[in-house]
BABA-726148 format. One record per residue (C-alpha): residue number from 1; x, y, z. Coordinates in pm, 1 decimal. Layout:
BEGIN
+-----+----------+----------+----------+
|  nr |       xx |       yy |       zz |
+-----+----------+----------+----------+
| NUM |        X |        Y |        Z |
...
+-----+----------+----------+----------+
This chain:
BEGIN
+-----+----------+----------+----------+
|  nr |       xx |       yy |       zz |
+-----+----------+----------+----------+
|   1 |    -40.6 |    -69.1 |     15.2 |
|   2 |    151.7 |    318.2 |    -87.8 |
|   3 |    196.1 |    614.9 |    155.0 |
|   4 |    -47.3 |    793.9 |    281.4 |
|   5 |    -91.7 |   1184.6 |    428.5 |
|   6 |   -426.3 |   1290.0 |    670.1 |
|   7 |   -608.5 |   1367.5 |    343.8 |
|   8 |   -556.7 |   1041.1 |    210.0 |
|   9 |   -839.0 |    911.2 |    453.5 |
|  10 |  -1152.1 |    938.1 |    459.0 |
|  11 |  -1439.6 |    892.7 |    738.6 |
|  12 |  -1541.2 |    547.8 |    605.7 |
|  13 |  -1280.7 |    366.4 |    416.4 |
|  14 |  -1206.5 |     23.2 |    580.8 |
|  15 |   -891.1 |   -195.9 |    563.2 |
|  16 |   -824.4 |   -565.1 |    703.5 |
|  17 |   -451.2 |   -625.3 |    771.6 |
|  18 |   -309.7 |   -971.2 |    721.8 |
|  19 |   -287.4 |  -1241.3 |    973.1 |
|  20 |     -5.9 |  -1302.2 |   1275.9 |
|  21 |    -57.7 |  -1708.6 |   1409.0 |
|  22 |      0.6 |  -1668.4 |   1757.6 |
|  23 |    223.0 |  -1985.7 |   1943.0 |
|  24 |    222.6 |  -2126.4 |   2253.0 |
|  25 |    592.9 |  -2087.9 |   2313.4 |
|  26 |    503.4 |  -1660.5 |   2134.9 |
|  27 |    186.6 |  -1650.9 |   2357.2 |
|  28 |    486.5 |  -1749.8 |   2710.8 |
|  29 |    797.9 |  -1538.7 |   2648.1 |
|  30 |    553.1 |  -1228.4 |   2606.3 |
|  31 |    369.4 |  -1384.7 |   2941.0 |
|  32 |    749.6 |  -1451.8 |   3142.5 |
|  33 |    855.7 |  -1010.7 |   3011.5 |
|  34 |    531.5 |   -807.7 |   3048.0 |
|  35 |    255.4 |   -977.9 |   3164.6 |
|  36 |    306.6 |  -1314.2 |   3451.2 |
|  37 |    -28.2 |  -1415.5 |   3557.1 |
|  38 |   -100.3 |  -1791.1 |   3557.3 |
|  39 |   -342.6 |  -1799.6 |   3287.6 |
|  40 |    -77.8 |  -1731.5 |   3007.6 |
|  41 |    220.9 |  -1872.1 |   3168.4 |
|  42 |    166.2 |  -2209.8 |   3274.6 |
|  43 |   -105.3 |  -2516.8 |   3121.9 |
|  44 |   -196.8 |  -2678.8 |   3390.5 |
|  45 |   -276.4 |  -2401.6 |   3606.6 |
|  46 |   -452.8 |  -2237.0 |   3318.4 |
|  47 |   -687.9 |  -2581.0 |   3245.4 |
|  48 |   -779.3 |  -2470.0 |   3589.1 |
|  49 |   -838.4 |  -2089.4 |   3572.5 |
|  50 |  -1112.4 |  -1939.0 |   3463.7 |
|  51 |  -1084.4 |  -1904.2 |   3120.3 |
|  52 |  -1049.5 |  -2314.0 |   3101.9 |
|  53 |   -682.8 |  -2265.5 |   2916.6 |
|  54 |   -385.6 |  -2015.9 |   2810.4 |
|  55 |   -473.3 |  -1713.1 |   2647.7 |
|  56 |   -255.2 |  -1462.7 |   2518.5 |
|  57 |   -262.8 |  -1142.3 |   2758.6 |
|  58 |   -414.8 |   -845.2 |   2559.3 |
|  59 |   -171.2 |   -583.8 |   2586.9 |
|  60 |     42.2 |   -888.2 |   2352.0 |
|  61 |   -274.2 |   -890.4 |   2140.0 |
|  62 |   -292.8 |   -557.8 |   2106.6 |
|  63 |     86.4 |   -504.3 |   2027.5 |
|  64 |     57.3 |   -781.4 |   1737.0 |
|  65 |   -238.4 |   -613.4 |   1606.2 |
|  66 |   -110.1 |   -324.6 |   1592.6 |
|  67 |    204.0 |   -458.8 |   1414.5 |
|  68 |    -45.7 |   -570.6 |   1165.3 |
|  69 |   -177.2 |   -221.3 |   1076.4 |
|  70 |    174.2 |    -19.9 |   1090.8 |
|  71 |    279.2 |   -363.6 |    845.2 |
|  72 |     10.5 |   -293.6 |    649.0 |
|  73 |    183.4 |     90.6 |    577.2 |
|  74 |   -137.5 |    293.6 |    538.2 |
|  75 |     -1.3 |    499.8 |    829.5 |
|  76 |    395.3 |    516.4 |    732.5 |
|  77 |    381.4 |    787.5 |    494.8 |
|  78 |    246.3 |   1061.1 |    798.1 |
|  79 |    203.0 |    914.4 |   1098.7 |
|  80 |    325.9 |   1173.2 |   1409.8 |
|  81 |    243.0 |    950.2 |   1721.4 |
|  82 |    -81.9 |    928.5 |   1814.7 |
|  83 |   -271.0 |   1143.8 |   2188.2 |
|  84 |   -364.0 |    791.4 |   2296.1 |
|  85 |   -673.4 |    522.2 |   2261.9 |
|  86 |   -998.3 |    520.3 |   2423.3 |
|  87 |  -1305.4 |    250.3 |   2468.5 |
|  88 |   -961.4 |    -63.1 |   2491.2 |
|  89 |  -1188.5 |   -390.6 |   2561.8 |
|  90 |  -1097.4 |   -773.0 |   2516.0 |
|  91 |  -1386.3 |   -928.6 |   2454.0 |
|  92 |  -1303.0 |  -1285.8 |   2452.8 |
|  93 |   -974.3 |  -1540.8 |   2515.3 |
|  94 |   -683.3 |  -1534.8 |   2236.0 |
|  95 |   -560.5 |  -1885.6 |   2229.5 |
|  96 |   -265.3 |  -2083.4 |   2102.8 |
|  97 |   -351.1 |  -2138.8 |   1729.1 |
|  98 |   -548.3 |  -1850.3 |   1652.4 |
|  99 |   -503.7 |  -1618.2 |   1379.0 |
| 100 |   -554.1 |  -1260.0 |   1447.3 |
| 101 |   -608.6 |   -967.9 |   1178.0 |
| 102 |   -703.1 |   -638.3 |   1231.1 |
| 103 |  -1019.7 |   -445.8 |   1069.4 |
| 104 |   -998.3 |    -48.2 |   1093.0 |
| 105 |  -1288.2 |    184.1 |   1006.5 |
| 106 |  -1232.7 |    560.4 |    926.9 |
| 107 |  -1467.6 |    741.9 |   1167.2 |
| 108 |  -1342.4 |   1089.6 |   1222.1 |
| 109 |  -1114.2 |   1345.6 |   1069.1 |
| 110 |  -1032.6 |   1681.2 |   1177.9 |
| 111 |   -773.2 |   1894.7 |   1064.2 |
| 112 |   -506.5 |   2066.2 |   1290.5 |
| 113 |   -766.2 |   2405.0 |   1423.3 |
| 114 |   -314.8 |   2484.9 |   1509.6 |
| 115 |    -53.1 |   2318.3 |   1328.6 |
| 116 |   -169.7 |   2340.0 |    950.5 |
| 117 |     99.1 |   2104.0 |    905.5 |
| 118 |   -132.6 |   1747.3 |   1041.2 |
| 119 |   -449.2 |   1694.0 |   1109.3 |
| 120 |   -593.6 |   1377.2 |   1357.8 |
| 121 |   -785.2 |   1075.8 |   1221.0 |
| 122 |  -1044.4 |    844.0 |   1468.4 |
| 123 |   -960.3 |    525.9 |   1333.7 |
| 124 |  -1225.4 |    237.2 |   1537.7 |
| 125 |   -971.2 |   -132.1 |   1535.7 |
| 126 |  -1168.9 |   -504.8 |   1541.5 |
| 127 |   -860.8 |   -751.6 |   1619.3 |
| 128 |   -980.7 |  -1066.9 |   1499.5 |
| 129 |   -989.2 |  -1446.4 |   1476.2 |
| 130 |   -956.3 |  -1665.5 |   1161.2 |
| 131 |  -1340.8 |  -1763.7 |   1289.3 |
| 132 |  -1433.8 |  -1397.7 |   1252.8 |
| 133 |  -1466.8 |  -1418.1 |   1612.4 |
| 134 |  -1416.1 |  -1043.0 |   1723.2 |
| 135 |  -1145.4 |  -1051.4 |   2085.0 |
| 136 |  -1089.3 |   -724.7 |   2135.4 |
| 137 |  -1189.1 |   -316.1 |   2007.2 |
| 138 |  -1015.9 |     21.0 |   2059.3 |
| 139 |  -1044.3 |    347.8 |   1886.2 |
| 140 |   -735.8 |    521.3 |   1824.3 |
| 141 |   -671.8 |    910.5 |   1714.8 |
| 142 |   -291.1 |    891.7 |   1489.6 |
| 143 |   -173.7 |   1214.9 |   1426.0 |
| 144 |    -69.1 |   1221.3 |   1054.8 |
| 145 |     96.7 |   1473.7 |    874.9 |
| 146 |    -69.6 |   1652.7 |    550.3 |
| 147 |     21.4 |   1575.0 |    246.2 |
| 148 |    378.6 |   1812.7 |     96.2 |
| 149 |    317.9 |   2007.3 |   -123.2 |
+-----+----------+----------+----------+
């Protein structure tokens, strides 16, 4: 996908990323480093826990999904970061073997009133499995450069 800038995003635009399949070792490695809870770290303990088995950290799901968005390339040309995310929800557990891809929809575009070289684009994201089950949703604001003259 070619580089996109603020002007290239319109309300209603949609996109879907490629996917990433989580392995048990990926889940364990992430949990050891960043989210060492039993249902992320220990298959035996996880089986007796609230999810009935090992699951990925929601933060891992977010990071892997956002990497898929970046790999798509739609933010490459204009990204100037983000002032934040809203409405982050983990709606279903992600298990070893699940393939996650991200669907995005542009819901707002707003040129900056104080900095004419940029604008803000709000995108609603749904992270889905290979079975089209939504496992995470969020709304994210992206600050994007305006197209160079």
